[in-house]
C-alpha positions in Angstrom: 0.0 0.0 -0.1 2.8 2.3 0.8 4.3 1.7 -2.7 0.9 2.8 -4.2 0.8 6.1 -2.4 4.8 6.5 -3.4 3.8 6.0 -7.1 0.7 8.2 -6.9 2.9 10.9 -5.5 5.5 11.0 -8.1 3.0 10.3 -10.7 1.3 13.5 -9.9 4.6 15.5 -10.0 5.5 14.1 -13.2 2.4 15.0 -15.1 2.5 18.3 -13.6 5.6 18.9 -15.2 4.6 17.4 -18.7 3.7 19.7 -21.5 1.4 17.1 -22.9 0.2 13.6 -22.1 -0.3 11.0 -24.8 -2.7 8.1 -24.0 -3.0 5.0 -25.9 -6.8 4.8 -25.8 -9.9 6.8 -24.9 -10.4 4.5 -22.0 -6.9 5.4 -20.6 -7.4 9.1 -21.2 -10.8 9.0 -19.5 -9.5 7.2 -16.5 -6.6 9.7 -16.3 -9.2 12.5 -16.5 -11.2 10.9 -13.8 -8.5 11.5 -11.3 -7.0 14.5 -12.7 -9.7 16.4 -14.7 -7.8 19.7 -14.9 -5.5 18.1 -17.4 -8.0 17.7 -20.3 -6.4 20.4 -22.3 -3.1 18.7 -22.5 -4.2 15.1 -23.2 -4.7 13.4 -26.5 -5.2 9.8 -27.7 -2.7 8.3 -30.2 -3.2 4.4 -30.6 -0.4 1.8 -30.6 -0.1 -0.8 -33.2 1.1 -4.4 -33.8 4.2 -5.3 -35.7 3.9 -6.3 -39.4 5.1 -9.6 -38.7 1.6 -10.4 -37.0 -0.3 -11.5 -40.1 -1.9 -14.5 -41.8 0.6 -17.1 -42.6 0.1 -19.5 -45.5 3.3 -21.6 -45.0 1.9 -24.9 -44.0 5.5 -26.2 -43.2 6.2 -23.3 -40.8 2.9 -23.9 -39.0 3.4 -27.5 -38.7 6.6 -27.1 -37.3 5.4 -24.8 -34.6 2.6 -27.1 -33.8 5.1 -30.1 -33.5 7.5 -28.0 -31.4 4.7 -27.2 -28.8 2.7 -30.5 -29.3 -0.6 -28.4 -30.1 -3.8 -30.1 -31.0 -5.2 -29.4 -34.3 -7.9 -27.0 -32.9 -7.4 -24.9 -29.6 -8.2 -21.4 -27.8 -5.3 -19.3 -27.0 -4.5 -16.8 -24.4 -1.3 -14.7 -24.5 -0.1 -12.4 -21.7 1.4 -12.1 -18.3 -0.6 -14.2 -16.0 -1.9 -12.0 -13.3 -5.4 -11.2 -11.5 -6.5 -8.5 -14.0 -6.4 -11.1 -16.8 -9.5 -12.8 -15.2 -8.3 -16.3 -15.9 -10.0 -17.7 -12.8 -13.4 -17.1 -14.5 -12.1 -18.7 -17.8 -10.9 -21.8 -15.6 -14.6 -21.8 -14.1 -16.0 -21.6 -17.4 -14.1 -24.4 -18.7 -15.2 -26.5 -15.7 -18.9 -25.7 -15.9 -19.1 -26.1 -19.7 -16.5 -28.9 -19.9 -18.8 -31.1 -22.0 -19.7 -28.2 -24.5 -16.5 -26.6 -25.2 -14.8 -28.8 -27.6 -11.2 -27.5 -27.7 -8.6 -27.1 -25.1 -6.9 -23.7 -24.0 -3.4 -22.9 -24.2 -2.0 -20.1 -21.9 1.2 -18.3 -23.1 3.0 -15.9 -21.0 5.1 -15.5 -17.9 3.9 -16.0 -14.3 3.2 -12.6 -12.9 2.0 -11.8 -9.3 -0.7 -13.2 -7.2 -1.1 -16.5 -9.2 -1.2 -19.0 -6.2 -5.1 -18.9 -6.4 -5.1 -19.4 -9.9 -2.7 -22.4 -10.0 -4.5 -23.8 -6.9 -8.0 -23.6 -8.9 -6.4 -25.3 -12.0 -5.7 -28.2 -9.7 -8.8 -28.4 -7.8 -11.0 -28.2 -11.0 -8.8 -30.9 -12.6 -8.4 -29.0 -15.7 -5.1 -30.6 -16.9 -6.9 -32.1 -19.9 -8.7 -28.9 -20.8 -6.1 -26.1 -20.1 -2.3 -26.3 -20.6 0.1 -23.7 -19.4 2.6 -23.2 -22.1 4.8 -20.6 -20.2 6.9 -18.2 -21.9 7.2 -18.6 -25.7 9.7 -16.8 -28.0 8.4 -13.7 -29.6 9.3 -15.3 -33.0 6.9 -18.2 -32.5 3.9 -16.0 -31.5 2.6 -15.3 -35.2 2.3 -18.9 -35.9 0.5 -19.6 -32.7 -2.1 -17.0 -33.4 -2.5 -18.3 -36.9 -3.0 -21.8 -35.6 -5.5 -20.9 -32.9 -9.2 -21.6 -33.4 -9.8 -18.3 -31.4 -8.0 -16.0 -29.2 -9.3 -15.5 -25.7 -8.8 -12.2 -23.7 -11.2 -11.5 -21.0 -9.4 -9.1 -19.0 -10.9 -7.0 -16.0 -8.9 -4.0 -17.2 -6.4 -3.2 -20.2 -5.1 0.2 -21.1 -4.8 -0.8 -24.7 -4.7 -4.7 -25.0 -1.9 -5.2 -27.7 -2.3 -9.0 -27.9 -5.8 -8.5 -29.2 -4.7 -6.4 -32.1 -2.0 -9.1 -32.8 -4.5 -11.9 -33.0 -7.0 -9.9 -35.2 -4.1 -8.8 -37.4 -3.2 -12.6 -37.9 -6.8 -13.4 -38.9 -7.6 -15.1 -35.5 -11.3 -14.7 -34.3 -11.3 -13.3 -30.7 -13.4 -13.3 -27.6 -12.9 -10.3 -25.3 -14.4 -8.7 -22.3 -16.5 -5.5 -22.2 -14.2 -4.1 -19.8 -11.1 -1.4 -20.1 -10.1 -0.5 -23.7 -11.1 -4.0 -25.1 -14.4 -2.8 -26.9 -12.9 0.3 -28.0 -10.1 -1.5 -29.7 -12.1 -4.6 -30.9 -15.1 -2.6 -32.4 -17.5 -5.1 -33.7 -14.7 -7.5 -34.8 -14.7 -9.8 -31.8 -17.1 -11.6 -29.5 -17.8 -9.4 -26.3 -18.6 -11.0 -23.2 -19.0 -9.9 -19.4 -15.9 -10.8 -17.7 -17.8 -11.3 -14.4 -20.1 -13.8 -15.9 -19.0 -17.3 -16.0 -22.0 -18.4 -18.2 -21.2 -15.6 -20.7 -17.6 -16.7 -21.2 -18.5 -20.4 -21.3 -21.3 -19.9 -24.0 -18.9 -17.7 -26.1 -16.3 -20.6 -26.0 -19.0 -23.1 -26.9 -20.4 -20.8 -29.6 -16.9 -20.5 -31.4 -16.2 -24.2 -31.1 -19.1 -24.9 -33.4 -20.1 -21.9 -35.3 -18.0 -21.5 -38.4 -19.9 -18.9 -39.9 -19.5 -16.6 -36.8 -15.7 -17.6 -36.9 -15.4 -16.6 -40.7 -17.2 -13.3 -40.1 -14.9 -12.5 -37.2 -11.7 -13.2 -39.1 -12.7 -10.9 -42.0 -14.0 -8.1 -39.4 -10.8 -8.5 -37.3 -8.6 -8.2 -40.4 -10.4 -5.1 -41.5 -10.4 -3.6 -38.0 -6.8 -4.2 -37.3 -5.9 -2.4 -40.4 -6.8 0.9 -38.7 -3.9 0.5 -36.4 -0.5 1.0 -38.2 2.7 2.5 -36.6 3.2 4.7 -39.6 -0.2 6.2 -38.5 1.2 6.4 -35.0 4.4 8.2 -36.0 2.6 10.5 -38.2 0.3 11.8 -35.5 3.1 12.0 -32.9 5.0 13.9 -35.3 2.3 16.3 -35.9 1.7 16.7 -32.0 5.3 17.4 -31.6 5.4 19.9 -34.3 2.3 21.7 -32.7 4.0 21.7 -29.3 7.1 23.3 -30.7 5.1 25.9 -32.4 3.3 26.6 -29.0 6.3 26.9 -27.0 8.6 28.9 -29.4 
């Protein structure tokens, strides 16, 4: 708790000195302004982007090599991110347990163990999810595009996200996604993902079950995801930042 007060104190001093504050989403900007409403005139939103290497892969040999390397099943759900409470994996685990006879594919969890994961690992054991949910741990960045491409769907049902870069990476690879209605995720996804209540185990389970069997929905989300992700490009980010820097230099000349 002491660390939180320490952070807030120095964060306030830092933004007081800033000429301008760039936020990576409207959600992030609105959160900032909730606590510091006087900064509205010196904040703006400039979105992040995913690297160009996140794209559909048509090289079957490359995909097969990654599938063999990690012993992946033909169809699976995928989560990518640091494993911590705000990623809401406990409710995903509960959804898998409750809908275990209706969710056709396993879930592979990719990412480093973060903080406060004891309850999650305990729940995984208690619910006997070894056959349904597999922790792959850290995977080299070079292998991630192929993993997204191989996945039946991407699962990202966080309680809070300032931007949610893995979602953009998945959409850019043509991977249909299930995301929460919390944080910035609806803002980034638009209508290109299946959006669920992160606090509802039933909502999560039914979404997983639906994408297990609904090919038409899957194909629709692939097309929408590719189109939506094309709006986020580093060239656009650089252009907007350059324009902002130019305006600031003119203002303070």
